[in-house]
C-alpha positions in Angstrom: -12.5 -21.1 -2.5 -10.5 -22.5 -5.4 -8.5 -19.8 -7.1 -6.6 -20.0 -10.4 -2.9 -19.3 -10.5 -3.6 -16.2 -12.6 -6.0 -15.0 -9.9 -3.4 -15.6 -7.2 -0.8 -13.7 -9.2 -3.2 -10.8 -9.8 -4.1 -10.6 -6.2 -0.5 -10.6 -5.0 0.5 -8.0 -7.6 -2.4 -5.8 -6.6 -1.3 -5.9 -3.0 2.3 -5.0 -4.0 1.1 -2.0 -6.0 -1.2 -0.8 -3.2 1.8 -0.9 -0.8 3.7 1.5 -3.0 0.9 4.1 -3.4 1.0 7.4 -1.4 4.3 9.1 -2.3 4.4 10.3 -5.9 8.2 10.1 -6.1 8.2 6.5 -4.9 5.3 5.6 -7.2 7.2 7.1 -10.2 10.4 5.2 -9.4 8.7 1.9 -8.7 6.6 2.2 -11.8 9.6 2.8 -13.9 11.5 -0.2 -12.4 8.7 -2.6 -12.6 8.0 -1.8 -16.2 11.6 -2.7 -17.1 12.0 -5.7 -14.9 10.8 -8.5 -17.3 13.1 -7.2 -20.0 16.1 -7.1 -17.6 15.4 -10.6 -16.5 15.1 -11.9 -20.1 18.3 -10.2 -21.2 20.5 -10.6 -18.1 18.9 -13.5 -16.2 16.9 -13.6 -13.0 20.0 -13.9 -10.7 21.9 -11.0 -12.3 18.8 -8.8 -12.3 18.1 -9.5 -8.6 21.7 -8.9 -7.7 21.6 -5.6 -9.5 18.4 -4.6 -7.6 19.9 -5.7 -4.3 23.1 -3.7 -5.0 21.1 -0.6 -5.3 19.8 -0.6 -1.7 21.5 -3.2 0.4 24.6 -1.4 1.7 22.8 1.7 2.8 19.9 -0.3 4.3 22.2 -2.5 6.3 24.1 0.6 7.6 20.9 2.2 8.8 19.6 -1.1 10.2 22.8 -1.8 12.2 22.6 1.7 13.8 19.0 1.3 14.6 19.3 -2.2 16.1 21.6 -0.7 18.8 18.8 1.7 19.8 15.5 1.2 21.4 13.5 1.5 18.1 10.5 -0.9 18.0 10.8 -1.7 14.3 14.3 -1.1 13.1 13.7 -2.6 9.6 10.8 -0.2 8.9 12.8 2.8 10.2 15.9 1.8 8.1 13.6 1.6 5.1 12.2 5.0 5.8 15.8 6.5 5.8 16.4 5.3 2.2 15.9 7.6 -0.8 13.0 7.0 -3.1 15.1 5.2 -5.7 16.5 2.8 -3.1 13.1 2.3 -1.6 11.7 1.4 -5.0 14.4 -1.1 -5.7 14.0 -2.7 -2.2 10.2 -2.9 -2.6 10.5 -4.5 -6.0 13.1 -7.0 -4.8 11.0 -7.8 -1.7 7.9 -8.2 -3.8 9.6 -10.7 -6.1 11.2 -12.5 -3.2 7.8 -12.7 -1.4 6.1 -14.2 -4.3 8.9 -16.7 -4.8 8.6 -17.8 -1.1 4.8 -18.0 -1.3 4.5 -19.8 -4.6 7.4 -22.2 -4.2 7.0 -22.7 -0.4 10.4 -21.5 0.4 11.6 -19.6 3.4 14.8 -18.1 2.1 16.1 -15.2 0.0 15.6 -15.9 -3.7 19.1 -14.8 -4.6 20.6 -17.3 -2.0 18.3 -20.0 -3.4 19.5 -19.3 -7.0 23.2 -19.6 -6.0 22.6 -22.7 -3.8 24.5 -25.7 -5.1 21.3 -27.8 -4.8 19.3 -25.6 -7.1 19.2 -26.9 -10.7 19.1 -24.7 -13.8 15.7 -26.1 -14.6 14.4 -25.0 -11.3 15.8 -21.5 -11.9 14.2 -21.5 -15.3 10.8 -22.5 -13.8 11.0 -19.7 -11.2 12.1 -17.2 -13.8 9.0 -18.0 -15.9 6.8 -17.6 -12.8 8.5 -14.3 -11.8 8.0 -12.9 -15.3 4.3 -13.9 -15.2 3.9 -12.1 -11.9 5.7 -9.0 -13.2 3.3 -8.8 -16.1 0.5 -8.3 -13.6 2.6 -5.9 -11.6 3.3 -3.9 -14.7 -0.4 -3.7 -15.7 -1.4 -2.6 -12.2 1.5 -0.1 -11.9 0.5 1.5 -15.2 -3.1 1.8 -14.0 -2.6 2.8 -10.4 0.7 4.6 -9.9 1.4 8.2 -10.8 4.2 9.6 -12.9 6.1 12.4 -11.3 6.1 14.5 -14.5 2.4 14.1 -15.2 1.3 14.1 -11.6 -1.3 11.5 -12.6 
């Protein structure tokens, strides 16, 4: 079946939002972060925004992951994620969702931040990816507002 790019974005964004559902604290944090993401990217640039997001979870996640890799845990990445606080989980999920779309849409198999700083990546390519990520985030924001609960409202 032939799908439009908007349909693909919407489907991917819907899946991302469904992945977040279940824990009201996580939903609240993620919703807040996804609503601000496009503005952060437009003001600070895609690379700076993603570096900020990664800085919010990476050190603690790696610390947990390193410990768990030395044990007999079946899925150390999942377990390390579970050990993060809701704010760090939300930043990691948002980063991973953006990175996942980048890899899917642009047929890459690398971390988006590493791709941005690669010497072979042109500023025009970064601009094109930025436009695409903002288009995806528009869908994610709509779905987050419709599907995710606010902690204060409980709805």
